[in-house]
N, C-alpha and C positions, 0 to 999 in steps of 0.2 A: 781720471775726470776730463776728457776731452774738451776743448773750448772750440766754439764755431761763431764766426761773424761773416756776414754776407752784407753787400751793398748794391743799390741800384739807383743810380741818380746822376746828376750831372757834373756832379766834382770828380777830380780823379779820384778813382778807388782805392789804390795802393796804399796812400798816406791813411785813410780812414782804416783800413784793415789792418793795418800794421800798429795802428794805436789801440785799436780794438783787441788784438792779440796780447798788448801788453797790460790791459785791463784783466784779462782773462788768465794772465800768467799765474796768479794766487791759487788757481785749482791745481797747480802742478802739470808738468808737460816734460817730455824728452825731446820732441822735435818739432818744426814748424813749417808751414807753408801757405802761398795764396796762389790763387790763379784768377788772373785778371782778364776778362773780354773787353777789347777796346772799341766794340761798334764796328769792326770791320772785318768779322768773321774769325778772328784769331783768340784763342786763349793762350796766355802765357803763364806758366806755371815755374814757379821758383820755390825751392825747400831748403831747409838749414836745420841743424841739430840746435838751434836756440833762436829767438826772437830777435836778439842784437845782430846774431849772424843774419839772419833773413833781412833784417832791416838795411844792413851793408850791402847786401847782394841785391836789394831792391832799388836802392839807391844809385848803385853802379849800373843800371838798366833803364832805359826809357819804355816802361811798361804801362804808363799811364794812358796811352791812346791820344789821338787828337781829335776824335770825333765822339761825341755825346749819343747815347748815354754811355757811362761807364760803369760796368758791373764787374763784380768781384767776388771771389768765397775766400774764406781763409780758416785755420786750423791749428791748434796746439794739440798734439798726439800725447796719451799714455799708451805705451806698447802693450799689446796683449797678445796678438798673432804677429809673431816675426819679431826681429830685434829692433834695436834703436838704430836705422840705418836712413839715408836719404832716401834710397828706392821705397823704403815703407811709411815715410813721411807723406801726409796728405798735402795738396789735394791728389786724387787718383784718378787717371784719365781713360777714357776708351781708347783702343788700339790707334785709331786715326786722330787722337787728341781734340777731336770737335765737343767731347762730352767731359766734364769734370766733376767730380764729386768729393765731398767731404763727410765724416760720418762719425758718429758717436754711438758706443754700444758693440754688443755682439752679434753677430750673424751665426745662429746656431748651427744652419744646416748650410754652411758655406761651402764645406767639403764637396757635399752632393752638387751644389751649383757651381762650382769652381769644375768640377769633373766634367759635368755637361756642358761647360763653357769650353774646356779644352778639348773634349770630344769633336766640338764643331768648329776647332780652327782656331780658338782664341789663345794668344799667347801672352802669360802672365809676366808682369816685370816686378812685381813685389812678393811678400810672404803674407801679406794681409788677408785677412776676411773683407777687409772695405772695398778691395779692388772688384771683386764679384759685382758691386752695386753699380759700378760705372759701365760694365761691359752688359749689364741687364738693361740698364737705361738705354745704351747704345742700340742695342738690339732693336727697341721699339723705336725710337726715332729713325733708323734706318728704314722700318716698315711704314714710315710716313706719318708716325704720330707726333703730337705736340711733345714738347719738354713735359708738362703738366700729367699728360695721360701717360707718357714714358715713366716717369717718376711713381704714378699711382700703381702701374703694371709691376714695376720692379717690387715696390712695398710690399705687394701682394705675395711675393714668392719668398720674403724671407721670414725666418721665424726666429723668436726673439724679440728682445727690446732695442729697438734702434731710432736713433734721430739721422737723418741725413738731408744735405742739401745739395742741388746740383744746378749746373748750367751747361748751355747748348751754344757752341758758336753760331749756329744758322738761326737762331732766333735772339738777335741781339737786344740787350735790355731785360731779359727773364731770368729770375732764379725761382727755383721751387724747392722747398722743403717741406719735409713729412716727419711725424712723431709717430712713433709705435711703441706703444707700452711707456715704461718710465725710466728708459736709458738717458736721461737727462732731457730738458725741455728743450722747445723752439719757442722763443719770444719773437713777435713780428713788431718792429718799430714802424709806427705810422708818422710820416714827415709831410711837408708840404714841396712836392715835387721830388721827393726821394722816399725810399722805403729799405728798411734793414730786416735781417734775420740774425738771431744770436741764441746762444745757449745759456745767456745769462743777462739780465736786463742791465748789468752793469756797464756793459759793453755799448748798450744803445743809450744810455742817459746823456752822454756828451751832446747827442744830436737830437732827440726828442723824448717826451715823457708821455708820450700816448703809445701803448701796448696793447698787443694781443696776445694771450697765451694760448697755444695750440694744445688741445686734448690729443689723447691718444687716438690713431685712426684718422688724424685730421691734415689737410694737406695746404698750403699757403703758395701762392703763386705770386710774386710781386714784380713790379714793373716802377721805373721812377714815378709815373702818374696814377698807378692803380694797384690794387691788391686783390686776390680773389681767394676764398676759401671755400674747399670741397672736402667731402667725406673720401674714402678710398675707391668709392664706385663712381665718383666726379660729381655726385648729387651737390649743388650749392648748399653752402653754409651761411647764416646770418650771424656773425661772431662780433659780439659788442667791444669797444673800444676802451681800456681801461687806463685813467690818468695816474702814473704812479706817482709816488712821493720822490722828492730829490735827495731827501737825506739817504745816508748809506743804509741805514737799518730799514727803513721805509722799503728802499730799492731792493735791499739783496734778500728780502722775505719774497719777493716777487708776488705771483698770484696766492700765496699761502698767508693765513691769518698770523702764524708763528713760525718762528724759526725751526720749533720742534716739528711742526707738520711738514715742513719744507725738508727737514733733513731725514725725517721717515721716508718720504717720496724719493729721495736720493739714494736710497740703498741699492737699488737695481744698478744703478750707474757706479757706485762706489765700490761694490764687491768687483767688478769689472776692472778698475784701477788696482785693486788688491792683488790682482792676479798678473798684473802688468810685468813683462821680462822674466817670469817664473814659469808660467804653465806654457805649455806646446801641445795645443789641442789636436795638432796634426799628426805628431808622434805619440802622444797619449803619456807626457812625460812632465815631470817638475823638477826645476833646477832652482837651486837657491845659492847663487855664487856668494852671498853675504855670509855664508857659513863658512869659517875658516879651517875646519877640521878634514882631516885625511880620513879614509875608509876606516883603517886600524883604528883611528881615535874613536869614531864614532861605534866600533863593535865593541870598544872597551867600556863603553858607557853601561851600568850595571843597575842604575836607578835615574830615575827624571823627577824632578820636582817642579811643577808649574806654580808660579806663586803672584798673587796680585791682592787687589783690595776692591770691595763693592762690586760694581758691573764687572770688570775685570777679572775678579776671582771666579764669576760664573762661566766666564770664558774658559778659565784655567780648568775648572771641573770638566767640561766638555772636552778640552784638549787633552787633559790626562787620561780620559777615557779613549781617546781615539789612539793617540800615541801607545798606549798598553795593548791595544787590541791589535794594531797594525805592526808594532816592532817587537813585540815580546818582553819589552822592558818594562819591570814594575814601575808605575809611575802614579803620582798622587798629587792633588792640589792641596796648595796651603795658603792660608790666610797670612799675608806679609806681616801683618802686626804680630802674630803668633809665632811667625816662623824667626822672626828676629830674636825673639826671648827664650828659644827653645834650645835645648842642648842637643840639637838632632846631630845625626851621624853622616855630617857631609864629608866628602873627600874627592881626590882627583878623577875619581869614576862616577861621581854623581854630576849630572847634565841640570842645571837650573835654569829654567824659562821663566822669565819675569815678564807680565804683563803691565805695562803702566801707559796709558794712553797720553799722558802730558809727559812723560819721562822724567818729572819732578815728585813724584809721590813719596813723601817722607818714608813711610815704612816700608815699602818696596825698595827704597834706596838703602835702608838700612841693612833689609835681609840680604841684598844683593853684595853689601860689604862683607857680610857673615861669610855668605858664599865664596868672595874672593879669597879671605882670610883660611879657609880651609882647602883652597886649591880647586875648586870645581869649576869644570866648564860653563860659561854662563853665555845665554842668548837672551836678547830683548826685544820684546815687541813694543814699539811707540809709534805714535803719529808724528811728534814735532822732532825735527833735525837738529844734532847738536846739543840734546839735553844730557843733564848729568847721567842718566841711565846709559846714554850711548856710550859714554867713556868709560864707564865701568866694564861693560859686556865685552867678550871676544868677538860677537858678530851681532848685527842690529837688522832686524827685519820690520820694514816700515810698513804703516797698514795702509796708505793711500787714500784714507777716508776724506782728507780735506778738511777745510776748517769747520768745527763744529762749534755753534755758539749756544744753542740751548744746552743748558746745565746738565741735566740728565741723559746720559749717553745713549744715543740709538746707533747711529750708522757707524761710529768707533767700534761698539761692540760687534756687530755685524761683521766688519772687517776683521776683528780679531778672531773670530771664528773662522773667518775663511784663511786667514794665513796660519792658524793653527792647522786646520784641515790640511793645507799644502806641506805643512812642516812633518805631520804624522806620514803622510805618503811619501816624503823624501826620506826621511830617517828608515821608515821600513824598506825602502829599494835600496839603500846604501848598505843596511845591514844584511840584505839578501833575504829577508823575511817574507817580501811583497814580490810574487811573481809579478812579470811585466805585464801579462794581461789583465790581472787584478787592479793594477796600479791604472791602467790605461782606462778601465773601467770607472774606476774614483775620479779621473781627471775627466772624463766623459760626463759624468754624473755633475760635477762642478760646472761645465760648461753652460748646464741649462739652470744654473742658479740665477743668473741675472732676470731671466725671461720669468722664472716661477716667481720671485720676488715681485716682479712687476705686476703678475697676475695678482697677487697678493693684496697689493696697494690698491690696485683698481676695485677690488672688492671691499673698500673699508667702509661704504656707507651702512653696512649692516653691524659695524662696531659702534657706530655712533649712535645708531638707533638703540643698540644695547644699554648704552652708557647713559643714555637720557632716560630710558625706561626702567630699566633693571637696577644700575649701579649707583644712581646719584643719591638714593635716599638710603643707601646700605653703609655701616660703619665698619664691617669686617668681611674679609674675604680669605677663602682659602684656595690655594693653586696646588694642585697635585701632578706629578708626572713621575716617569720610570727610566732607569737608565741613563743616557744622555737627554732626556727630556726633563730630568730633576733638577739640573742647574738651570735650565731653560724657565721651569715653574717659579725657581727662586727669584729669576731675573723680572717675569711677571709680576711677582709680588713686590720687588723692590720698585718697580716704575709705578706702581698704584699709590705705593707711599710716598716715593717722591712728588709726584705731581698732582695727586687728589688727596694727601693727608689722610688717606685712609689706611687702617689697621689690616696689613696684608700678610699672610704667612705662606711660604712656599715649602712643600714637603716632598720627600719620596714618598710615593701613594703607600709602597709597604708598611710605611709607619705609621699610618693614619691610625690603626687599631690601638696603637701604643700609647695614645694620648690625645691626639687631635680630635678623634671621633667625638669625644665628649662636647665640642664646640659647636657640632653640627645642628644647626637649626634652619628656620626658615628665615632668620634673620641674617644668615651667613651664606651667601651663594660659594659654591666651589667652581672652580674653573679648573675643567680637568684635560689634561694634555693625553688625547687618546687616538693617535693614526694608527693605522693598520703596521702590524709590525709584529716581532717575536713576542712582545709583552702586550699585545691588544686585549687578549681574554684577561689577564689580571686586572687591567684597568677598567674592563667592563665590570668586574665583579666589585671593584672600588667605588665604581658610581652606582650600582645597585645598594650598596651600604650607605651611601649616602642618600640615596632617596628615599629607602627603608626608613630614614631617621627624620624625614621631613624637610630634607636639605633641597635647595634649588641648584641644578648643574648646567654651567654654560661649558659644553664640550668643543675642543677642537678635534676634528675629525677629519679622515681621508675622505675626499669627495668619492661618492658612490657607495659609502658604507649605507647599510641597509637597517643596519640595529639602532645605531645612535639616534636618528630622529625620533624614534618611539620611547627611547630610554631617557634622554638629556630634555631639559626645558628649552634650551636653545643650542644649535649648532653653528659653528663658523668653520667653514670648510677649508681644507688644505689640498692642494694638488697632490697627485701621486708622485711620490719621488724617493729617494735611497735612503737607507738607515741613518747615514750622516749628514744628508742635506735637510731631511726633514724638521730636525731641531732649529735651524736656522729660520725655516718658514714660519713656524710657532711664533717667533720674536714678532712680526708684524702685526698680528691682530692685538696681541698683548700690550705693545707700545701704542696702538690706535685706541684700546680700550682705556688705557689710563690717560693717554691725552684728551680724548673726548670728555671722559669724566671729569677732568680738570676743568677743561672749557666751561662744560655744564654747571660745575660748582661755582664759577666766575672767578677763578683761581688764573694766576698767570703761569702755563708750563714751563716757559723758557726760564723761568727765574724762581725756582722754588723756594721757599724759606728755608733758611738756615745752612744750605747747602751752597759749595765752590765748586767751579768746574775744576780746580787742580787741588788736592789736599797737600800743602807743603810743609805741614806742621803733623806733629804725632797727635 
């Protein structure tokens, strides 16, 4: 979850930038850097592997400049493309050093762009996808364009969700930022004689409480005395200024009415964080250095148990299916509160994978202790460092979701799925069950996920309309899915229970005729997860069965499906995606349905009654 801050104004930029990076440290990072334009046609770039080290390096230099205005950009990086090194830290610059860029997100077509640039004579100095942006912007300014035009030109070439900020030595006092999709926002701070850009309003608050939140496809050009908003084609935009509250809670919500809305919107960015240091998109490989087992030890595993509670259990169900499919090892998901009391046949050839977002879930910890006593190998997926679960496991895979304040899990669930996806590919490769090309294809599929999630989030207005018109007066819902979509149906039902206090059940669709079909009526809508795939025809049959009994159906279907609009009462469209990516995409509209239903009922989606963020007692 990279952090961005930029400043244009009369004060020395470097201290403001370093202070802003300290505010953004909570997002997590592995390197940091600043680029300061001092008004004399020079951009001085300083990078380090920590904010403290960066502050020391800046203090040792005279980079504030003597002539106003002072302009600078700064960044904290989560590694995705390329390791944690000084050359990979931001800002990235053009070959002549006159353009500097900081970037948040993933450039999905960066290999295509990089090849094009290399063929034209550009030499790259980093392993990142972000560097292509600096060279694309440089091409345009070399052709005589302004920085704002160059940023718009470069932005139109990028695929995927990204936000980036650029400055150009030949345009003193100017910084331009753009937001594409939902790879983290860009907030403009409106000051008197100064302006700022940042990825989080908290970094702006020490300077001003007047802000503008960029929407996808919008560009902000700031100077000390002016700010201009345009779309990607350069058409002017009139963007209202919002006065944010100075309390942490009001500020941290940003433009969103609730933390949950913010955390749903952050999922495109957080899944990128969940890939950091692990996924090499160029080579199509996944490396999990956190896993301490040798190849022989991994090959010795003859059983996998994936254990968790609540939302984490649903991610375990998905993970068990994918691990079994890619590794050939029998795998099963277990509710930790049941596993801890069962006389199950755990031994040293069993791998137990626990998912506990807090790292302190009481039942999951007890199940881990049972596995330890049996001598089983143990991995844990957690968000928080240094928690009890990390002390028990042999290896820890951190989720990278960042702070989640809403009690009901959204982005941590999504990150759990992403990490389990990586783990399945990694184990399959290490056991020689997964061919290199198949693994590369799976990595390529994963690289598209942030952009696809951003696409789903931007299409959320339909969910709000359905919640208000179709669901707010209902008391019961049925969610149906097959295969890896069955746990997603259970998660959708759980979200509706948690947030809107409606009775909702998630079922495998094939089970419907064995009982749940008795509940079907016009008073009980069915949410059917029916994307294209091997089991599509089966789901179509289930929907027919619901409709034949007077039931109303909200279908989640693949865009372009010609059958579903004439069959279901309402359709929420999913982008075309691969088998193991589609389940993650279905989460977004189901989260939005539950959230908007809760709001329409006058409830607080951030603080559901009777629930706690971390269940530390049995």
